[in-house]
N, C-alpha and C positions, 0 to 999 in steps of 0.2 A: 226880349233879349235872347230867348231860346230859339226864336225864328231866325235871328241873325247868326247865332252860334249855339248849336245843340249841345255843346260840351262846356258851356259856361258854368263853372263850378258854383259860383255864388247864386246864380239864377236857379240852378238845380236844387240847391239847398233851400232856397226860399220857397220853391214850389213844394219841396218835400214837407216843409213845415205847414204849408196850407193843406196838403193832403192829410197830414197827421191831425190837424185841427178838425177835419171833417171825417175822421176815422177811416180814411182810405189807406190802410196800412201797407198793402202790397205796393201801391204806387209810391207811397212815401218812402218805403225802404229802397225801392229801385232807384229813385232819384238821389237819396242820401248816399247810397253805395256808389253810384256813378260819380257824384260830386267828390267823394273820398278818393276814388280812383284817379280823378283828375288832379286832386290836391291831397296827397297822402298825409301831409302834416297838418291837416285841418282839425283842430280841436273842436271846432263848432260842428263839423260833420259827425264826429264821434259822439258829441253830445246829443244831436238830433237822433242818431241811431239808438242811443240809450233810451230816449223818450219813446221810440217806436217799440223797443223790446219791453219797456215797462207796460205799454198798452197791451202787449201780447201776453203779459204775465211771465216773461222770461227773466226772472229776477237776477240770476247770477250773470247772465250775459249782459244785462243792463249795467251791473256793477263793473264788469270788465271794460265796457265802453266808457263809463264815467272815469274810471281810473286812467285810461289812455288819454281821454280829453284833458285831465289834469296834468298828466305827464307832459303833454305837448304845450299846455298853457296853464301854469299854476295860478294865474290871476283870473281864470274863468270861474267866477264866484258861483254862478248858477250850478255848474257841475260839482263844485265842492259841497254846496248845500244838499244837492240831490244825493250825492254819494254818502254823506253823513246820514241822511234819512234812510237810505238803503241799509247801511250798517246797523242803525238802531232797529230797523225792522227785523234784522237777522240776529238781534240780541247781542250785538258787538258794541256795547256802549263805550268801552275804552278806545276801541278803534275810531269811533266817531269823535270822541273828545280829542284824541291825538290829531286827527285830521283837522279839526277846527282850530286847535292850538297852532297849527302850521299855516293858518291863514296869513297872507302877506300883511305887514303892519298897517299899510294904508287902508286895508279893508276891514280891520278888526272892529272899528267903531261903527260900521254900517249896521243898521238895525237888523236886517236878515241874518247877518253873521253873529250878532249878539244873541238873537233868538235861537239859532241853531245850536250854538254852544251851550245855551241854557238847557235845551232838550237833552243833550248828552250828559250834562251835570245832573239833571233830574233822574235820568236812567241810572247814573252811577250812585245816586243817593247822597251826593255832596250838597247838603242843604245850605251850609254856610256860604260856599262859593256861589251857589245858585241864587241865594238872596242878594248877593252883590251884583250878579249879572242882571237880575230882574230890576233892581233899583237903577242900575246904569241905563237899561233900556227905557224904563218908564220916565226917566228924566228927559229923554229925547222925544218920546211920543207914547201916546196911550194906544199902542198897537194891539190888535186882538190877541195875537199869540202871547204877548207879554202879560196881558190880563189873564189869559188862560193859565199861564205858568204860575202867576201869583196865586190864582185860585187853587190850583193843584197843590202848591206848596202849603197853603192854608189847610186844605183838606187832609193832607198827610199829617198835619199837626193837630187835627181834630177840630178845627175851626170851621164847622159846616155853615153856620149862618154868616160868617164873615166871607166865605167863598162865593155864596150864591149870587149876590148882587153883581159880581164881576162876571160870573158865568152867564147871567142874563144879559149883561151888556155885550158880551161876545156874540151871543145868539141874535141880539138886536142888530149888530153890525153885519153878521153873516149867519143867516138862518140855517145854512147847510153845514155848519161846523159841528159835525157829529161828536167830536172830542168833547166839546163843551156840553152838548146835550147828554152824553153819557156820564160825564162828571156830575152834572146836575142830578141825574137820576140816581147815581151811586151815592150821592150825599144823603139821600133819603133812605136808601137801603142800609147804609151804615148806621142810621139811627132807628133801624128796624121798622121802617115805614114803606114796605114794598108796594102797597096799594097806591100811596101818594106818588111814588116814583113813576109808576105806570101812568097815573093820571097826568103828571107833568109832561111825560112824553107824548101822550095823546093830545094834550092841549097844544103843544108846539106843532105837532104834525097837522092838526086841524087848521092851524093858521097858515100852513104852507102845504096844502094837499097836492100841489103839482110838482113837488120836489121828490124825485125818485130816491135820492139818498136818505131823506128823512123817513119816507115810507118804508124803505128797506130796513132802517134802524128799528122802527116800530115792529116790523115783522120778526126781526131777529130777537127782539126783547120778548115778544109774545111766544115765540117758539121756545125760548129758554125757560119760560114758565109753564110749558106744556100745552099751551093753547094753540094747537095746530090749525084749527079752523080759522081763527082770527088772524093768525100769522099768514095764512094763504091769502086772505083778503088784502092784507097790507102789501105782500109781495106782488100780487096782481095789480094793485094800485101803482106800485113802483114801475111795473112794466107798461102800464097805461100812460104814465108820465113820460117814460122814455123807453120806446120799444127795443132799443139796442142796449139796455142796461143789463149787462151780463150777470152781475151779482144776483139779480132777481131770478134769472134763469137757473142759476146754480141752486139757489135756495128752494125754488119751487120743485126742482128735480129731486132734491134731498127729501122734501116732503112726500113726493110721489113714491120714492123708493121705500120710505118708512111705512107707506100705506099699501105697498105691494103693487103699485102701478108702474111697472118697469117700462112698458111701452110708452107711456106718457113721459116718463123721465128721459127715455132714450130720444124721443122726439125733441124735447126741449134742449137737451145737451147737444144734439146733432146740429140744431139751428145755430146755437151759440158758437160751436166749434167751427162751423163753416162760414160764419160771418166774415166779412172782408178782412183778409189777413189772418183770420183764425184766432182763437183764444186757446192758449196752451192749457190753462186750468180746466176749461170745459172739455178739451180733448182728453186729458188725463183722467178726469172724472168719468168720462164716457168709457174709457178703458176699464176702469174699476167696476163700473156697472156691468159690463160684459163679463167680467170675471165672476161677479156674483151670480150672473145668469148662466154661467158655465160655458159661455161662448168664447173659448180661449183664443181661437184664431182671430176673431174680431177684436178681442182685447189687445192682442199683439199688434194688429194693424194700427189701432188707435195710438198705442204707445210709440210706434215707429213714426207716425205722422207728427206726434208731439215733439219727438226728437229732431225731426226735420226742421221744426220751427225753433226749438231751443235744445241744442245739443247737450246742455248742462242741466237738464231737468232731472233731478235726483230720483223722484218718484217714478218717472217713466223709465229711466235706466234700470232701476232696481226691479221694478215689477216685470218689465220685459225680460230681464235676465232670468228671473225666477221661472217665468212661464216657458222660456226657451229650454231651461234645464229640466223642468218637471213634466211638461206636456208636449214639447216639440222634439225632445231628444236631441237637442243641439247644445250640449254642455260647453263646447269650446267657445262658441259665440257668447253664451251666457257668461262665462268667466271674463271675457273681454269687457263686456258691458258692466258687469258687477265690479270689476276693478276700477273702471271709470267712476262708478258711483262711490266707491270707497275713497277715491281721491277727493271727491267733493265733501264727503262726510265720513272722516276716518274712524269716528267712534260710534257710528250708527249700528245698532244691534241687528236690524233687519238685513242690512247688506252683508254682515258677517255670516248670517244664516244662509243667505243666497249663495255666497261663495262656497261655504261648506257643502251645501246641497249640490252644487254644480260638480264639485270634486267627487261627491258620493256617486253621482250619476255617471261619472267617468270611470268609476271603480277604483279610485285612489282613496281608499278608506282612511288610512292613517292621517293623510293631509286633511281630509274632511273632518276628522275628529278634532284636530287642533282648532279649526274655525268654529265648529258646532259647540264644543265645550265652552269656548269663550262667549259665544252668543247665549247659550243656555244659562251661564252664570249670571247674566245681566238681564234676562228676559223672563217674564211670566207667561209667555205665549206657549200654549200646549203644543202647537205645531212644531216649534223649535225643539221641544223635548222629544217628540216623536222622531224627528230627524236624527237627533243625537242617539236615541235608542237604536235606530236602524244601523247607524254607523258603528256603534259598539258591537252589535250582532254580526255585522259583516266583517268587522276587524278582528273577530275571534275573541271577543270579551262578552260571552253570553250572560254571565251573572249581572254585570253592570248594565247590559242591554235590557234584561228583564226588569231590574229595579227601576231604570229610567222609564221604561214602557208603563209600568204600573203607576208611577207617579203621574205620567201624562194622562193615563186613563182616568185617574181620580180627578184631574183638572177638567177634562172634557172628553168623554168617550165617543162623541158623535161626529168628530171631524173625519173627513175622508182619509187623513193620514193615519187614523187609528186602525182602520181596516188593513191598510198597506203594511203598517208596522207589525200587526199581529200575523200577517202572512209571512213576513220576513222571519219572525220568531219561530213560526211553525217549520219553515224551511231549515232554519239553523238547528232546531231541535231534531228534526229528521236526519239531517246530515251528521249531527253528533251521535245519534243512535247507530247509524250505519258504520261510523268510525269505530265505535266501541265494539260492534259485532266483529 
């Protein structure tokens, strides 16, 4: 079809989906974008773009594409289900429930719609309505998600032995359903049997050793118990099962950092970040690694690349803004980026601190104080206290500056900000002495 007409929107979209299925994200996005250019009102093209952004870890852009797909076609159930899942992942249970309650009447009895509404009810804690939804679904089919929901409801009510047969049935149908595996393990932890929980996880993984997700789950469970050596073995097995399994790259890099192996971590993250289409999470993590290593220019470059892939990545926006203000002496650009981050997360303490620090670096101390006081009132981060102390000192409030500095020093006297703040205090004291003379 594309040989006959290279602008065939439907063929471009189909090829995009094929590329997506084989993780060729650059080619997939190029075809989906061109398909949308040919047919701007295509809900399906927006939906495919949402799947591409999901694969890249660009969660907010994914949600925007899903929202546009639904606006163009409210009956596109796949987009509704995915958007509900995205809202639940962002802790917006009410938004997910409202979305599912708006499902067209003719789709409300379809099992996937019933299942997704149940997930929203579970997150909302509405057990009575959830019970009705589960019973409604199970009357139609013994679907794995319905069985899992029934088991989770039983677990929340303390019926551990009643939930386990259903969890095992789910795992029998889908061995890679980590939700069921985690619920099974947690059921033993709830009864103070952590060793049995680990044993059950090991047993399941041993039956499915070629499953990267199950190996990853075992590694995360072991890491949480402090067994880094065995966790590394499991993560390595996940990579062996699927060389492109980015979650294992991130986990192994985290272990490398904890063991002081920064070069190894950098190598792993660079490979994951550079894989076809790039992975935003790996790129941002690489930026954070370079910050730890003190390579601020490299960190900023990684954050910029992450934003090239996902302009709405909050961590990249905020971290880049802070480095621009603190280390690159570019407070104006820092403020622009920090304000974008604040639009994404209006109540986040870290971005309030970044904005305040950017104003401090511009020499606008009173405006800086307003942001830094707000951040310090909700944060136990000593770096925020140091920033506030310096702003007080520069704004002509030496006593409050000293008090805040002393409080920060009691929290952590070894931060780089401590030395800078003490220098600002010395300058303020010297200036005050000259003034008195």
